C-alpha positions as CSV (number, residue, x, y, z in Angstrom):
1,X,-115.1,-36.3,-78.9
2,X,-112.9,-39.1,-81.0
3,X,-109.5,-38.6,-80.1
4,X,-107.0,-39.1,-83.0
5,X,-104.8,-41.7,-83.4
6,X,-101.2,-42.7,-84.6
7,X,-101.3,-40.4,-87.8
8,X,-99.9,-42.4,-90.4
9,X,-98.1,-41.9,-93.8
10,X,-99.7,-42.0,-97.0
11,X,-97.0,-42.3,-98.9
12,X,-95.8,-46.1,-100.3
13,X,-93.8,-47.7,-97.9
14,X,-90.8,-49.1,-99.1
15,X,-90.3,-52.3,-100.7
16,X,-94.0,-52.7,-101.4
17,X,-93.7,-50.0,-104.5
18,X,-90.5,-51.9,-105.8
19,X,-91.9,-55.6,-105.3
20,X,-94.7,-53.8,-107.1
21,X,-93.3,-52.8,-110.4
22,X,-93.3,-55.2,-113.3
23,X,-90.7,-57.9,-113.7
24,X,-89.4,-58.9,-116.6
25,X,-90.1,-62.3,-117.0
26,X,-88.7,-64.8,-120.0
27,X,-92.1,-67.3,-120.1
28,X,-91.3,-69.9,-121.8
29,X,-93.2,-71.4,-125.1
30,X,-95.0,-74.5,-126.1
31,X,-91.7,-74.9,-128.5
32,X,-89.5,-74.9,-125.7
33,X,-91.4,-76.8,-123.3
34,X,-92.1,-79.6,-126.2
35,X,-88.0,-79.1,-127.3
36,X,-87.1,-79.3,-123.3
37,X,-88.6,-83.1,-123.3
38,X,-86.1,-84.5,-125.0
39,X,-84.7,-85.8,-122.7
40,X,-84.4,-85.8,-118.6
41,X,-82.3,-82.9,-117.5
42,X,-84.2,-80.1,-120.2
43,X,-87.3,-81.5,-118.7
44,X,-86.6,-80.9,-115.4
45,X,-85.1,-77.3,-115.5
46,X,-87.9,-76.7,-118.1
47,X,-90.1,-77.2,-114.7
48,X,-88.4,-76.2,-112.2
49,X,-87.8,-72.2,-114.6
50,X,-91.7,-72.7,-114.8
51,X,-92.0,-73.2,-111.1
52,X,-89.6,-70.7,-110.0
53,X,-92.1,-68.4,-112.5
54,X,-95.2,-68.7,-110.9
55,X,-93.9,-68.9,-107.6
56,X,-92.8,-65.5,-108.5
57,X,-96.1,-64.4,-110.3
58,X,-98.2,-65.5,-106.8
59,X,-95.5,-63.8,-104.7
60,X,-96.6,-60.6,-106.7
61,X,-100.0,-60.6,-106.6
62,X,-99.8,-61.1,-102.8
63,X,-97.4,-58.4,-102.3
64,X,-99.8,-56.1,-104.4
65,X,-102.7,-57.4,-101.9
66,X,-101.2,-56.7,-99.4
67,X,-100.3,-53.1,-100.1
68,X,-103.5,-52.4,-101.1
69,X,-104.8,-53.5,-97.7
70,X,-102.1,-51.7,-96.2
71,X,-103.0,-48.7,-98.0
72,X,-106.8,-49.5,-97.2
73,X,-105.7,-49.0,-93.1
74,X,-104.2,-45.9,-93.7
75,X,-107.4,-44.2,-95.2
76,X,-109.2,-45.5,-92.9
77,X,-106.8,-43.7,-89.8
78,X,-106.3,-40.9,-91.9
79,X,-110.5,-40.6,-92.3
80,X,-110.9,-40.8,-88.4
81,X,-108.6,-38.1,-87.5
82,X,-110.0,-35.9,-89.8
83,X,-113.4,-36.8,-88.3
84,X,-111.5,-36.0,-84.8
85,X,-110.4,-33.3,-86.1
86,X,-113.4,-31.7,-87.5
87,X,-115.8,-32.9,-84.0
88,X,-112.6,-30.2,-82.4
89,X,-112.5,-27.6,-84.6
90,X,-116.3,-27.2,-84.0
91,X,-116.5,-27.7,-81.1
92,X,-113.6,-24.8,-80.7
93,X,-115.8,-22.4,-83.2
94,X,-118.4,-22.4,-81.3
95,X,-117.4,-22.5,-77.8
96,X,-115.5,-18.7,-79.7
97,X,-119.4,-17.6,-81.0
98,X,-120.4,-18.0,-77.9
99,X,-117.5,-16.0,-75.8
100,X,-117.4,-13.2,-78.5
101,X,-120.8,-13.1,-78.0
102,X,-120.8,-12.9,-73.9
103,X,-118.1,-10.4,-74.5
104,X,-120.3,-8.1,-76.4
105,X,-122.9,-8.6,-73.8
106,X,-120.9,-7.4,-71.2
107,X,-119.3,-5.1,-72.8
108,X,-123.0,-3.1,-73.6
109,X,-123.4,-4.0,-69.5
110,X,-120.1,-1.6,-69.0
111,X,-121.5,0.9,-71.4
112,X,-125.0,1.0,-70.3
113,X,-123.6,1.0,-66.6
114,X,-120.8,4.3,-68.0
115,X,-123.7,6.3,-69.3
116,X,-126.0,5.7,-65.7
117,X,-123.1,7.1,-63.8
118,X,-122.6,9.9,-66.1
119,X,-125.8,10.9,-65.9
120,X,-125.3,11.9,-62.5
121,X,-123.0,14.4,-62.8
122,X,-120.0,14.1,-63.4
123,X,-117.9,14.3,-60.1
124,X,-121.2,12.3,-58.0
125,X,-118.9,12.9,-54.7
126,X,-118.3,16.7,-55.0
127,X,-121.5,17.1,-56.0
128,X,-123.4,15.1,-53.2
129,X,-120.6,17.7,-50.8
130,X,-122.5,20.8,-51.8
131,X,-125.8,19.2,-51.3
132,X,-126.8,20.4,-48.0
133,X,-128.0,17.7,-47.4
134,X,-128.1,16.1,-43.8
135,X,-124.6,14.1,-43.1
136,X,-126.6,10.4,-42.6
137,X,-128.1,10.5,-46.0
138,X,-124.5,11.6,-47.4
139,X,-123.0,8.7,-45.9
140,X,-125.8,6.5,-47.4
141,X,-125.6,8.0,-51.3
142,X,-121.6,8.5,-50.9
143,X,-121.7,4.7,-49.6
144,X,-123.6,3.5,-52.4
145,X,-122.0,5.1,-55.2
146,X,-118.7,3.7,-53.9
147,X,-120.7,0.0,-54.5
148,X,-121.1,1.0,-57.8
149,X,-118.3,2.2,-58.8
150,X,-116.7,-0.7,-57.3
151,X,-119.8,-3.0,-59.6
152,X,-118.3,-0.2,-62.6
153,X,-115.0,-1.2,-61.8
154,X,-115.7,-5.1,-62.0
155,X,-117.4,-4.9,-64.9
156,X,-114.7,-3.6,-66.7
157,X,-112.6,-6.2,-66.1
158,X,-115.2,-9.2,-66.4
159,X,-115.7,-7.0,-70.1
160,X,-111.9,-7.7,-70.6
161,X,-111.2,-11.2,-69.5
162,X,-114.5,-12.5,-71.8
163,X,-113.1,-10.8,-74.4
164,X,-109.3,-12.2,-73.9
165,X,-111.1,-15.8,-73.5
166,X,-112.6,-15.5,-76.8
167,X,-109.7,-13.9,-78.2
168,X,-108.2,-17.4,-77.5
169,X,-111.0,-19.7,-78.5
170,X,-111.2,-17.9,-81.8
171,X,-107.3,-18.2,-82.8
172,X,-107.4,-22.5,-80.7
173,X,-110.6,-22.6,-83.5
174,X,-108.2,-21.1,-86.4
175,X,-105.5,-23.7,-85.7
176,X,-107.3,-26.2,-85.3
177,X,-109.2,-25.4,-89.1
178,X,-106.3,-25.3,-90.1
179,X,-105.5,-29.0,-88.9
180,X,-108.9,-30.0,-90.1
181,X,-107.7,-29.2,-93.9
182,X,-104.1,-30.5,-93.5
183,X,-106.4,-34.0,-92.4
184,X,-108.6,-33.7,-94.9
185,X,-105.9,-33.5,-97.5
186,X,-104.4,-36.5,-96.1
187,X,-107.1,-38.0,-96.0
188,X,-107.6,-37.9,-100.0
189,X,-104.0,-38.3,-100.8
190,X,-104.5,-41.8,-98.7
191,X,-107.7,-42.4,-100.6
192,X,-106.2,-42.2,-103.4
193,X,-103.3,-44.0,-103.2
194,X,-105.9,-46.9,-101.1
195,X,-107.1,-47.1,-105.0
196,X,-104.5,-47.0,-106.8
197,X,-102.6,-50.1,-104.4
198,X,-106.4,-51.7,-105.1
199,X,-106.2,-51.1,-109.1
200,X,-103.0,-52.4,-109.5
201,X,-103.5,-55.6,-107.3
202,X,-106.7,-56.5,-109.4
203,X,-104.6,-55.9,-113.0
204,X,-102.3,-58.7,-110.9
205,X,-103.9,-60.8,-110.6
206,X,-105.4,-60.6,-114.2
207,X,-101.5,-61.0,-115.1
208,X,-101.5,-64.0,-112.8
209,X,-104.3,-65.9,-113.9
210,X,-103.9,-65.5,-117.4
211,X,-100.3,-66.2,-117.3
212,X,-100.3,-69.1,-114.6
213,X,-103.1,-71.1,-116.7
214,X,-100.8,-71.7,-119.4
215,X,-97.4,-72.1,-117.5
216,X,-99.7,-74.8,-114.7
217,X,-100.2,-76.1,-118.7
218,X,-96.8,-76.0,-119.4
219,X,-96.3,-78.2,-117.0
220,X,-98.9,-80.2,-116.6
221,X,-97.2,-81.9,-120.4
222,X,-93.8,-82.0,-119.2
223,X,-94.9,-84.1,-115.7
224,X,-96.8,-86.1,-118.1
225,X,-99.8,-85.0,-115.7
226,X,-102.9,-82.3,-115.3
227,X,-103.0,-79.2,-115.2
228,X,-105.9,-79.4,-112.3
229,X,-103.8,-82.1,-110.5
230,X,-100.2,-79.5,-111.1
231,X,-102.5,-76.8,-109.1
232,X,-103.4,-79.0,-106.3
233,X,-100.0,-79.9,-105.9
234,X,-99.0,-76.3,-106.0
235,X,-101.8,-75.7,-103.6
236,X,-101.4,-77.9,-101.1
237,X,-97.2,-77.2,-101.3
238,X,-98.3,-73.5,-100.6
239,X,-100.2,-73.6,-97.4
240,X,-98.2,-75.9,-96.1
241,X,-95.6,-73.2,-96.3
242,X,-97.3,-70.9,-95.1
243,X,-98.6,-73.3,-92.5
244,X,-94.9,-72.8,-91.3
245,X,-94.4,-68.9,-91.8
246,X,-97.7,-69.1,-89.4
247,X,-96.2,-71.2,-86.5
248,X,-92.5,-69.2,-86.8
249,X,-94.5,-65.7,-86.8
250,X,-96.7,-67.2,-84.2
251,X,-93.7,-68.0,-81.6
252,X,-92.3,-64.9,-82.1
253,X,-94.9,-62.9,-81.5
254,X,-94.8,-60.5,-84.7
255,X,-95.0,-57.8,-82.5
256,X,-99.2,-58.3,-81.8
257,X,-100.3,-60.9,-78.9
258,X,-102.2,-62.9,-81.2
259,X,-100.7,-64.3,-84.7
260,X,-100.8,-66.2,-87.2
261,X,-104.3,-66.7,-89.4
262,X,-106.1,-65.1,-85.9
263,X,-103.7,-62.0,-85.5
264,X,-105.6,-59.2,-83.7
265,X,-108.2,-57.8,-85.9
266,X,-110.2,-57.4,-83.6
267,X,-110.3,-54.5,-81.7
268,X,-109.6,-50.9,-81.6
269,X,-111.1,-47.5,-82.9
270,X,-109.5,-46.5,-85.8
271,X,-107.6,-49.3,-86.8
272,X,-107.8,-53.4,-87.5
273,X,-109.8,-52.7,-90.6
274,X,-108.5,-51.9,-94.5
275,X,-110.4,-49.5,-96.6
276,X,-112.4,-51.5,-100.0
277,X,-114.2,-50.6,-102.4
278,X,-118.0,-50.9,-101.9
279,X,-116.6,-51.8,-97.9
280,X,-120.4,-49.2,-97.5
281,X,-122.1,-52.7,-98.6
282,X,-120.2,-54.9,-96.8
283,X,-122.4,-57.5,-94.3
284,X,-122.0,-56.5,-91.1
285,X,-121.3,-59.0,-88.4
286,X,-124.7,-60.4,-87.1
287,X,-125.7,-60.8,-90.8
288,X,-122.1,-62.6,-91.4
289,X,-123.1,-64.9,-88.6
290,X,-126.6,-65.4,-90.2
291,X,-124.9,-66.9,-93.5
292,X,-122.3,-68.8,-91.8
293,X,-125.6,-70.6,-90.0
294,X,-126.4,-71.7,-93.5
295,X,-123.2,-73.0,-94.8
296,X,-122.2,-75.5,-91.5
297,X,-124.6,-78.0,-92.5
298,X,-122.9,-78.8,-96.1
299,X,-119.9,-79.4,-94.3
300,X,-121.3,-82.2,-92.1
301,X,-121.5,-79.9,-88.6
302,X,-124.1,-79.1,-85.8
303,X,-125.0,-76.5,-83.7
304,X,-121.9,-77.3,-81.4
305,X,-120.0,-76.8,-84.0
306,X,-120.8,-73.4,-84.8
307,X,-120.5,-72.5,-81.3
308,X,-117.3,-73.2,-81.3
309,X,-116.8,-71.2,-84.7
310,X,-118.7,-68.2,-83.4
311,X,-116.2,-68.1,-80.4
312,X,-113.1,-68.8,-83.2
313,X,-114.0,-65.9,-85.7
314,X,-115.4,-63.5,-83.2
315,X,-111.5,-64.4,-80.9
316,X,-110.1,-63.8,-84.7
317,X,-111.9,-60.9,-86.4
318,X,-114.9,-60.0,-84.8
319,X,-117.3,-61.7,-88.2
320,X,-116.0,-58.0,-89.6
321,X,-115.5,-58.4,-93.4
322,X,-113.1,-55.9,-93.8
323,X,-111.3,-57.5,-90.5
324,X,-106.8,-55.8,-90.6
325,X,-103.8,-57.0,-89.4
326,X,-101.5,-54.4,-90.2
327,X,-98.4,-56.8,-88.1
328,X,-99.0,-59.6,-90.2
329,X,-101.5,-58.7,-93.0
330,X,-103.8,-61.4,-92.2
331,X,-107.9,-60.5,-93.1
332,X,-111.3,-60.8,-92.5
333,X,-113.6,-63.5,-90.9
334,X,-111.1,-65.3,-91.1
335,X,-108.0,-63.5,-90.9
336,X,-106.4,-64.9,-93.8
337,X,-103.1,-64.9,-94.5
338,X,-102.2,-63.9,-96.9
339,X,-105.1,-62.5,-97.6
340,X,-105.5,-63.2,-101.2
341,X,-105.4,-66.9,-100.8
342,X,-109.1,-66.5,-100.2
343,X,-109.4,-65.7,-103.7
344,X,-108.5,-69.4,-104.9
345,X,-112.8,-68.9,-103.8
346,X,-113.5,-66.0,-105.6
347,X,-112.2,-62.4,-106.6
348,X,-114.7,-60.8,-104.4
349,X,-112.8,-61.9,-101.2
350,X,-112.7,-58.4,-99.8
351,X,-115.8,-57.4,-99.4
352,X,-118.0,-61.1,-99.9
353,X,-118.7,-62.8,-96.2
354,X,-120.2,-65.5,-98.3
355,X,-115.9,-65.9,-100.4
356,X,-114.7,-65.1,-97.1
357,X,-116.8,-68.2,-95.1
358,X,-116.4,-70.8,-97.9
359,X,-113.0,-69.9,-98.3
360,X,-112.8,-70.3,-94.0
361,X,-114.7,-73.1,-93.6
362,X,-112.3,-75.1,-96.5
363,X,-109.5,-74.3,-94.4
364,X,-111.1,-75.6,-91.0
365,X,-112.0,-78.8,-92.5
366,X,-108.9,-79.1,-94.3
367,X,-106.4,-78.5,-91.7
368,X,-108.3,-79.2,-88.1
369,X,-111.5,-81.3,-89.1
370,X,-113.9,-79.3,-87.4
371,X,-114.5,-75.0,-85.7
372,X,-114.0,-77.1,-82.0
373,X,-110.9,-79.1,-83.0
374,X,-109.9,-75.4,-84.1
375,X,-111.4,-73.5,-81.8
376,X,-109.2,-76.0,-78.8
377,X,-105.9,-75.6,-80.9
378,X,-106.6,-71.7,-80.8
379,X,-107.3,-71.6,-76.7
380,X,-104.5,-74.0,-76.5
381,X,-101.8,-71.9,-78.3
382,X,-100.6,-68.7,-76.9
383,X,-99.7,-66.1,-78.8
384,X,-103.8,-67.2,-80.8
385,X,-103.9,-68.6,-84.3
386,X,-104.9,-71.3,-85.8
């Protein structure tokens, strides 16, 4: 039988909802950018302003994406608890029905036995004494009657015990059904919260993309570079900051044995995963490995490197697309942290093994050159991360 796991609150966590609220941002116009190029001080101020706005957009999108995954994990826990409660309620109901049937059967036996004794003529012992039969036969019949009376008393006691047991199971079943119904409402509320959080995150991503395109163009104009170069530079800055944060989190333990880009999402029934839209059609771990085996050649890696990759991501996520660490917010097969960094590959990162694998292999190539180097570093670190 399923054992329930720790209950979770379905209300938005403090901080997440506040961080996800729409901020009032004074976006610079192109005339503002043109005017700022009149002198060096104005140019530097405009660059700082746009850089700050870009960082704010990224931070808000990350917060909302993390909130969506957290709500999804809460739904999975609530749904798991519902399944456990349903199994318990069903089992108790079946046992209560069986106990009731048994009590009724024993009660019928008591009734039959009483009827048979009644047919013997009421006070049987007196009738026997007045029958005039021989003493030895009388004693035998009295002994038999005593045994029958004892049996009748035993049946009555058994009937009472069976009825009490049936009533106790009925009471337990009633409470279990009430708990099941409560958990069903909680699971639905968690699912609704997860859907709302996912929709908010998707809307913010769309807003961020539209705003960022213009902002990077403006930044490039101010610095006499290109938008592509500015995006690449910003990505490098973000990755350096994320690497420092991963190292710091690993050093602090982050409340888990495995932190950093790999953060112990591999394991735990009812936890360690996040519900995401279309999660019923995501690739299985075996399918994800097959996809990865067909991709490593493009990175110049051979079979030995694939073996290291399998070990690395088995330790990280068990190769589960929706692997989620509630302590750090790391997500996916490669345990990207923050999770929405994988959006740099494609928007389907919550459910696509291909997208997650591409991001993870790009990260490994950039940070460690090969999966075996990453695997060796992962093993050398305690807690593990890469």
